[in-house]
BAKOL-530967 format. One line per 5 residues: number of its first residue (from 1); their letters; for each residue x, y, z of N, C-alpha, C. Coordinates in Angstrom, 2 decimals. Atoms other than C-alpha are relative to their C-alpha. Layout:
// BAKOL-530967
NUM = a = X Y Z X Y Z X Y Z  ...
***
This chain:
// BAKOL-530967
1 = xxxxx = -0.68 0.57 -1.02 47.85 91.35 121.28 -0.97 0.10 1.09  1.32 -0.01 -0.84 44.85 92.66 123.43 -1.15 -0.93 -0.35  1.12 0.74 1.18 42.50 90.74 121.14 -1.11 1.10 0.11  1.67 -1.51 -0.18 40.16 94.27 121.09 -0.55 -0.23 -2.42  0.16 0.40 1.45 40.37 92.92 117.03 0.51 -1.35 -0.26
6 = xxxxx = 0.30 1.09 0.10 39.48 89.87 115.68 1.47 -0.49 -1.12  -1.05 -0.05 1.35 42.38 90.04 112.60 0.59 1.12 0.12  -0.99 -1.71 0.42 45.30 92.34 112.00 -0.06 0.39 -1.07  0.05 -0.38 1.84 44.87 94.22 109.20 1.41 -0.10 -0.67  -1.69 -0.06 0.93 47.48 94.19 106.54 0.39 1.47 -0.40
11 = xxxxx = -0.59 -1.31 0.13 49.64 97.28 106.72 0.83 -0.34 -1.07  -0.50 -0.22 1.24 51.05 98.37 103.25 1.56 0.80 0.52  -1.15 -0.89 -0.23 54.79 99.28 103.95 1.13 0.09 -1.02  -0.89 -0.53 1.34 57.27 101.64 101.85 1.33 -1.29 0.26  -1.39 0.93 0.30 60.47 99.41 100.44 1.12 0.84 1.08
16 = xxxxx = -1.55 -1.09 -0.72 63.83 100.17 102.84 0.83 0.58 -1.27  -1.01 -0.72 0.83 65.80 102.77 101.13 1.51 -0.55 -0.28  -1.46 0.61 0.36 69.28 101.63 99.67 0.79 0.62 0.71  -0.51 -0.69 -0.75 71.47 101.69 102.03 1.30 0.97 -0.59  -0.68 -0.88 0.37 74.35 104.83 101.82 1.16 -0.66 -0.19
21 = xxxxx = -1.20 0.74 0.46 77.32 103.74 99.81 1.21 1.05 0.03  -1.22 -0.88 0.15 79.86 106.77 100.77 1.34 -0.61 0.62  -1.03 0.18 -0.88 83.25 106.31 101.36 1.39 1.18 -0.79  -1.46 -1.10 0.44 86.73 108.77 100.88 0.60 -0.51 -0.80  -0.58 0.04 0.70 88.67 109.02 98.40 1.58 0.60 1.04
26 = xxxxx = -0.96 -0.91 -0.73 92.84 109.78 100.04 -0.16 1.22 0.28  0.07 -1.34 -0.49 92.39 113.37 99.58 -1.24 0.31 1.02  1.55 -0.16 -0.86 88.95 113.28 101.15 0.02 -0.08 1.61  -0.34 -0.08 -1.38 90.41 111.90 104.17 0.89 0.64 0.70  -0.71 -1.31 -0.57 93.11 114.07 104.86 -0.37 0.70 -0.07
31 = xxxxx = 0.93 -1.16 -0.25 90.99 116.53 104.20 -0.59 0.20 1.61  0.49 0.86 -1.44 89.07 115.20 107.52 0.86 0.21 0.83  -1.58 0.18 -1.18 92.27 114.66 109.37 0.20 1.43 0.15  -0.49 -1.38 -0.72 93.28 118.13 109.32 -0.57 0.69 -0.23  0.59 -1.18 -0.62 90.46 119.83 109.38 -0.72 -0.17 1.35
36 = xxxxx = 0.46 0.39 -1.60 89.83 118.09 113.13 0.27 1.34 1.03  0.10 -1.21 -0.66 88.99 121.11 115.20 0.71 -0.16 1.63  -0.34 0.46 -0.58 90.72 119.29 118.22 0.58 -1.25 0.28  -0.98 1.41 -0.40 93.67 116.60 119.12 -0.80 -1.27 0.19  0.96 1.17 -0.78 90.93 113.99 120.29 -0.25 -0.30 -1.18
41 = xxxxx = 0.43 0.13 1.43 89.26 114.56 117.22 0.68 -0.84 -1.01  -0.79 0.51 1.08 91.96 114.02 114.85 0.58 -1.51 0.37  -0.59 1.23 -0.45 93.45 110.96 116.84 -1.11 -0.89 -0.84  1.00 0.38 -0.01 90.14 109.79 116.84 -0.31 -0.83 -1.69  -0.01 -0.31 0.99 90.04 110.23 113.09 0.51 -1.36 -1.15
46 = xxxxx = -1.10 0.80 0.52 93.31 108.47 112.36 -0.20 -1.39 0.29  0.22 0.97 -0.77 92.31 105.72 114.71 -1.08 -1.12 -0.97  0.88 0.72 0.73 89.25 104.78 112.78 0.32 -0.33 -1.34  -0.45 0.89 1.05 90.58 104.54 109.54 1.36 -0.74 -0.54  -1.25 0.99 -0.25 93.87 102.89 110.30 -0.55 -1.20 0.62
51 = xxxxx = 0.42 1.19 -0.42 91.88 100.13 112.26 -0.71 -0.54 -0.69  1.35 0.61 0.31 88.46 99.69 110.45 -0.82 0.27 1.53  1.15 -0.02 -0.98 86.91 99.90 113.65 -1.16 0.90 0.44  1.69 -1.30 -0.12 83.62 100.94 114.93 0.32 1.38 0.71  -0.47 -1.19 -0.92 83.18 104.14 116.50 0.21 -0.71 1.57
56 = xxxxx = -0.07 0.47 -1.72 82.29 102.30 119.99 1.13 -0.66 0.13  -0.94 0.48 -0.07 85.45 100.06 119.78 1.16 0.88 0.02  -1.55 -0.77 -0.28 87.90 103.67 119.65 -0.41 0.62 0.76  0.43 -0.62 -1.17 85.54 105.34 122.23 0.47 -0.93 0.94  -0.03 0.72 -0.80 86.22 102.72 124.29 1.29 -0.53 0.20
61 = xxxxx = -1.03 1.22 0.31 89.56 101.28 123.57 1.16 0.90 1.36  -0.88 -0.33 -1.15 92.06 102.07 126.74 2.02 -0.56 -0.36  -1.63 0.19 0.08 95.87 102.54 126.91 0.72 -1.31 -0.04  -0.80 0.84 -0.54 96.70 99.29 128.42 -0.07 -1.24 -0.86  0.13 0.74 0.66 95.44 97.73 125.10 0.70 0.15 -1.65
66 = xxxxx = -0.24 -0.78 0.90 97.84 99.75 122.89 1.32 -0.45 0.38  -1.40 0.36 0.13 101.04 97.71 122.26 0.52 0.45 -0.78  -0.74 -0.30 1.36 103.74 99.71 121.05 1.09 -0.94 -0.20  -1.00 1.45 0.23 106.27 96.66 121.62 0.11 -0.71 -1.31  0.43 0.72 0.58 104.43 94.48 119.69 -0.53 0.72 -1.14
71 = xxxxx = 0.93 -0.89 1.08 102.76 97.43 117.03 -1.48 -0.99 0.15  1.55 0.03 0.67 99.35 96.45 117.70 -1.17 0.75 1.14  0.75 -0.77 -0.93 96.04 97.59 118.96 -1.07 -1.34 0.30  1.06 0.62 -0.55 93.75 95.56 120.80 -1.68 0.12 0.11  1.22 -0.44 -0.21 90.11 96.49 119.93 -1.14 -0.74 0.82
76 = xxxxx = 0.86 0.54 -0.43 88.51 94.02 121.81 -0.03 0.01 1.60  -0.17 0.08 -1.43 87.82 94.15 125.95 -0.35 -1.38 0.46  0.38 1.54 -0.74 88.54 90.95 127.88 -1.11 0.13 0.88  0.94 -0.02 -1.47 86.45 92.33 130.52 -1.36 0.04 -0.33  1.47 -0.65 0.05 83.40 93.05 128.71 -0.38 -1.09 -1.37
81 = xxxxx = 0.61 1.16 1.14 82.12 89.48 126.90 -1.03 -0.38 -0.77  1.38 0.06 0.24 79.09 90.26 126.17 -0.87 0.65 -0.86  0.01 -0.35 0.67 79.38 91.90 123.21 -0.59 -1.25 -1.70  0.39 0.82 1.72 77.51 90.75 119.84 0.89 0.20 -0.92  -0.66 -0.44 1.23 79.83 92.28 117.53 1.63 -0.20 0.34
86 = xxxxx = -2.02 0.43 -0.64 83.64 90.61 117.64 0.81 1.25 -0.72  -1.17 -0.95 0.42 86.66 93.04 117.45 1.12 -0.40 -0.22  -1.37 0.65 0.64 89.91 92.38 115.90 1.20 0.37 1.12  -1.26 -0.76 -0.56 93.74 93.19 116.79 0.59 0.16 -0.60  -0.70 0.00 1.31 95.02 94.53 114.41 1.32 0.87 0.19
91 = xxxxx = -1.56 -0.49 0.03 98.68 95.76 113.43 -0.69 1.82 0.21  -0.11 -1.59 0.09 99.72 99.56 114.10 0.75 0.27 -1.25  -0.38 -0.83 0.78 100.38 101.50 110.96 1.20 1.01 0.20  -0.89 -0.62 -0.47 102.92 103.86 111.12 -0.86 1.57 0.41  1.15 -0.67 -0.63 100.00 106.40 110.82 -0.38 0.45 1.16
96 = xxxxx = -0.05 0.47 -1.34 98.86 105.17 113.73 0.97 -0.04 1.18  -1.01 0.34 -1.13 101.82 104.59 115.68 0.55 1.65 0.52  -0.32 -0.98 -0.41 102.68 108.15 115.36 -1.25 0.73 0.48  0.89 -0.82 -0.63 99.44 109.62 115.96 -0.28 -0.42 2.07  0.31 0.96 -1.28 99.25 107.03 119.02 0.79 0.56 1.01
101 = xxxxx = -1.05 -0.54 -0.98 102.75 107.96 120.50 0.05 1.71 0.44  0.27 -1.10 -0.12 101.89 111.70 120.22 -1.01 0.71 1.57  1.76 -0.03 -1.25 98.39 111.18 122.40 0.87 -0.42 1.37  -0.49 0.91 -1.49 100.49 108.76 125.00 0.45 1.13 1.03  -0.79 -1.55 -0.80 102.85 111.84 126.30 -0.57 0.64 0.50
106 = xxxxx = 1.43 -1.29 -0.98 99.53 114.34 127.18 -0.87 -1.02 0.52  1.17 -0.03 -0.73 97.49 111.58 128.36 -0.04 -0.21 1.47  0.34 -0.43 -1.22 95.80 112.12 131.52 -1.19 -0.97 0.34  0.97 1.05 -0.63 93.36 108.93 131.83 0.15 -1.53 -0.56  0.00 1.60 0.23 93.23 105.08 130.89 -0.37 0.07 -1.46
111 = xxxxx = 0.48 0.26 1.19 90.85 105.93 127.84 1.30 0.67 -0.81  -0.58 -1.06 1.44 93.01 107.17 124.33 -0.66 0.79 -0.48  1.01 -0.87 0.42 89.95 109.31 123.34 -0.47 0.76 1.07  0.35 -0.81 -1.02 89.94 111.79 125.77 -0.21 1.60 0.07  0.50 -1.33 0.02 88.61 115.32 126.64 0.03 0.36 1.18
116 = xxxxx = 0.32 -0.42 -0.87 89.65 116.98 129.55 0.39 -0.97 1.15  -0.56 0.24 -0.95 90.90 114.53 131.46 -0.96 -1.79 -0.13  1.53 0.43 -0.24 87.42 112.33 130.79 -0.01 -0.70 -1.63  0.13 0.73 1.15 86.59 109.90 128.08 -1.61 0.17 -0.93  0.78 -0.66 0.81 84.55 111.11 124.86 -1.05 -1.32 0.01
121 = xxxxx = 1.20 0.74 0.44 80.96 109.85 124.44 -0.32 -0.11 -1.66  0.40 0.04 1.81 80.23 110.78 120.62 0.77 0.72 -0.86  -0.52 -0.41 0.54 82.24 111.85 118.04 -0.75 1.15 -1.13  1.11 -0.58 0.41 79.15 113.12 116.25 0.33 1.90 -1.03  -0.30 -1.73 -0.15 79.84 117.11 116.65 1.21 0.15 -0.70
126 = xxxxx = -1.01 -0.34 1.00 83.33 116.62 115.32 0.33 -0.42 -0.78  -0.37 0.80 1.14 83.24 114.46 112.69 -0.93 1.13 -1.20  0.87 -1.01 0.43 80.26 116.97 111.47 0.62 0.98 -0.81  -0.60 -0.99 0.14 82.02 119.80 111.99 1.44 0.21 -0.82  -1.05 -0.25 0.85 85.37 119.09 110.46 -0.28 -0.39 -1.88
131 = xxxxx = 0.56 -0.05 1.32 83.31 117.51 107.12 -0.34 1.90 -0.81  0.48 -1.18 0.49 81.67 121.20 107.13 1.60 0.88 -0.39  -1.30 -0.53 0.18 85.28 122.62 107.22 0.72 -0.24 -1.46  -0.65 -0.09 1.58 86.28 120.46 104.20 -0.55 -0.64 -0.61  1.02 0.04 1.25 83.51 120.79 102.25 -0.47 -1.27 -0.38
136 = xxxxx = 0.23 1.29 0.07 82.39 117.44 102.51 -1.37 -0.37 0.46  1.42 -0.15 -0.22 79.39 115.86 102.42 -0.16 -1.57 0.36  0.38 1.38 -0.45 77.66 112.60 104.00 1.18 -0.78 0.65  -1.15 0.77 -0.87 80.71 111.73 106.58 -0.24 -0.44 1.17  0.34 0.53 -1.43 79.87 109.63 109.32 1.68 -0.64 0.69
141 = xxxxx = -1.34 0.97 -0.37 82.36 107.65 111.71 -0.68 -1.42 -0.45  -0.14 1.80 0.65 81.09 104.50 109.74 0.57 0.20 -1.64  -0.24 -0.25 1.34 82.00 106.07 106.52 1.76 0.14 -0.01  -1.43 0.18 0.05 85.58 105.78 107.93 0.53 -1.57 0.01  -0.37 1.65 -0.15 85.35 101.72 108.82 0.04 0.06 -1.69
146 = xxxxx = 0.39 0.23 1.30 83.47 101.52 105.30 1.20 0.45 -1.26  -0.80 -0.66 0.98 86.59 103.55 103.77 1.54 -0.91 -0.16  -1.10 1.09 -0.42 89.09 101.35 105.24 -0.23 -1.22 -0.97  0.17 1.23 0.65 87.86 98.13 103.59 -0.28 0.42 -1.15  0.05 -0.04 1.58 87.19 99.53 100.15 1.34 0.23 -0.48
151 = xxxxx = -1.44 0.06 0.79 90.74 100.63 100.08 0.45 -1.64 0.46  -0.79 1.71 -0.16 91.87 96.91 101.55 -0.82 -0.85 -1.45  0.58 0.77 1.17 89.65 95.72 98.78 0.25 0.46 -1.38  -0.74 -0.23 1.13 91.01 97.65 96.05 1.47 -0.15 -0.28  -1.34 0.82 -0.43 94.26 97.05 97.24 0.02 -1.57 -0.51
156 = xxxxx = -0.07 1.68 0.20 93.64 93.22 96.23 -0.03 -0.86 1.40  0.31 0.63 -1.29 93.38 92.30 100.08 -1.07 -1.47 -0.01  1.31 1.16 0.08 91.57 88.72 100.13 -0.73 0.53 0.90  0.99 -0.36 -1.30 88.34 88.75 101.79 0.02 -0.28 0.97  -0.18 0.62 -1.49 89.20 86.73 104.37 1.10 0.17 0.87
161 = xxxxx = -0.65 -1.21 -0.54 91.78 88.85 105.26 -0.83 1.46 0.74  0.82 -1.19 -0.34 89.93 91.92 105.57 -1.06 0.00 1.04  0.63 0.37 -1.10 87.36 90.05 107.18 0.38 -0.35 1.21  -0.88 0.39 -0.95 90.00 89.21 109.89 -0.24 1.51 0.41  -0.03 -1.44 -0.78 90.67 93.08 110.20 -1.63 0.91 0.45
166 = xxxxx = 1.22 -1.00 -0.21 86.90 94.17 110.18 -0.53 -0.73 0.99  0.58 0.18 -0.62 86.15 91.80 112.59 -1.60 -1.32 -0.11  1.22 0.75 0.11 83.78 89.86 111.08 -0.15 -1.12 -0.07  -0.17 1.04 -0.08 83.07 86.62 111.86 -0.46 -1.33 -0.73  0.69 0.66 1.46 81.73 85.43 108.39 0.35 0.68 -1.21
171 = xxxxx = -0.32 -0.74 1.24 83.82 86.40 105.15 -0.87 0.28 -0.94  1.26 -0.14 0.93 80.68 85.74 103.51 -0.71 1.26 -0.10  0.21 -1.20 -0.46 79.78 88.81 104.89 0.48 1.47 -0.40  -0.82 -0.75 1.01 82.73 90.82 103.89 -0.39 0.23 -1.41  0.36 0.20 1.46 82.27 89.26 100.22 -0.69 0.86 -0.45
176 = xxxxx = 1.49 -0.98 0.29 78.70 90.54 99.99 0.48 1.30 -0.64  0.02 -1.41 -0.01 79.83 94.02 100.63 0.91 0.70 -0.95  -1.23 -0.23 0.34 83.45 94.48 99.52 0.81 -0.82 -1.23  -0.77 0.56 1.47 84.22 92.20 96.62 -0.31 1.00 -0.92  0.08 -1.29 1.26 83.04 94.69 94.04 0.77 0.87 -0.03
181 = xxxxx = -0.68 -0.70 0.14 85.59 96.69 94.64 1.34 -0.26 -0.35  -1.47 0.87 0.22 88.33 94.39 94.21 0.26 0.23 -1.68  -0.03 -0.18 1.26 89.79 95.42 90.57 -0.20 -1.07 -0.40  0.17 2.08 0.53 90.02 90.97 89.89 -1.87 0.03 0.09  1.74 0.69 -0.08 86.00 91.20 90.69 -0.29 -0.49 -1.31
186 = xxxxx = 0.57 0.59 0.93 84.58 88.86 88.44 0.61 0.14 -1.55  -0.95 0.01 1.71 87.55 89.58 85.54 0.21 -1.56 -0.56  -0.08 1.23 0.96 87.96 85.63 85.35 -1.05 -0.24 -0.73  1.18 0.47 0.92 84.23 85.30 84.30 -0.16 1.01 -1.19  -0.07 -0.90 1.18 84.31 88.21 81.94 1.16 -0.55 -0.85
191 = xxxxx = -1.28 0.55 1.33 87.40 86.47 80.12 -0.74 -1.07 -0.80  0.39 1.35 0.56 85.62 83.37 79.77 -1.36 0.49 -1.01  1.05 -0.58 1.23 82.79 85.18 77.80 0.75 0.79 -1.23  -0.95 -0.82 0.63 85.90 86.67 75.68 -0.19 -0.87 -1.24  -0.29 1.45 1.08 85.64 85.33 72.11 1.06 0.42 -0.71
196 = xxxxx = -1.20 -0.82 1.30 88.48 87.39 70.76 0.44 0.47 -0.74  0.28 -0.54 1.08 87.50 88.67 68.17 0.87 1.24 -0.56  -1.14 -1.01 0.02 89.43 92.05 68.34 1.09 0.04 0.67  -0.69 0.13 -0.94 92.23 92.53 69.34 0.43 1.58 1.09  0.01 -1.13 -1.15 93.13 95.07 72.45 0.41 1.32 -0.21
201 = xxxxx = -0.37 -1.76 -0.22 92.51 98.80 72.10 -0.41 -0.04 -1.70  0.49 -0.73 1.42 91.45 98.24 68.18 -1.46 0.25 -0.19  1.14 -0.72 -0.46 88.39 99.93 67.06 -0.82 -0.68 -0.61  0.94 1.16 0.24 86.88 97.08 64.97 0.20 -1.08 -0.85  -0.03 1.49 0.60 86.59 94.09 62.91 1.32 -0.23 -0.50
206 = xxxx = -1.31 -0.14 0.51 89.49 95.01 60.98 1.62 -1.23 0.22  -0.47 0.92 -0.74 91.62 93.54 63.41 0.16 -1.05 0.60  0.38 1.30 -0.41 90.38 90.28 64.02 1.33 -0.75 0.79  -1.25 0.61 -0.55 92.53 87.83 66.27 0.10 -1.30 -1.01
***
């Protein structure tokens, strides 16, 4: 850039490590929530899981976007249109409603996730502490979002609807990451390759169809 050398040398870069593919079982998720040391951390983890939201959306969530009557949580902030990543408005399930109702009775600020009347900037320590107490490894705020999407895929929710829930603008992104978790993924293709030689559960060629 400064013209100090005639040609930039070739630099061999190591390959990128594979992405961490950690998600929780339902027992692990319950253990994490039960291990929360503070009410705001417990509420945050419940919302991360039940809304599949990014941690920034949960930390920035204000009570005026929690509609108990309609049963929805608006993760997007209408006053902030500069965000590159979209956010969804999601239904409030029974777990989220119960936690939000309890938190609302003691709310002292506009932010849903608060401590001492002030918004929380990070959940890293709270989640790390809960994971340590629950004796779980590899748990971060993103794992809650990933877990929610995996559970939806395992429950045969269509990729288009999972994409809407996650706030993905393109369902192809969702399908590339989560289609493999669906029990029906590639099942039709596998059946095309079936010769029908043996009956289901049979040990060998004696039970040919």
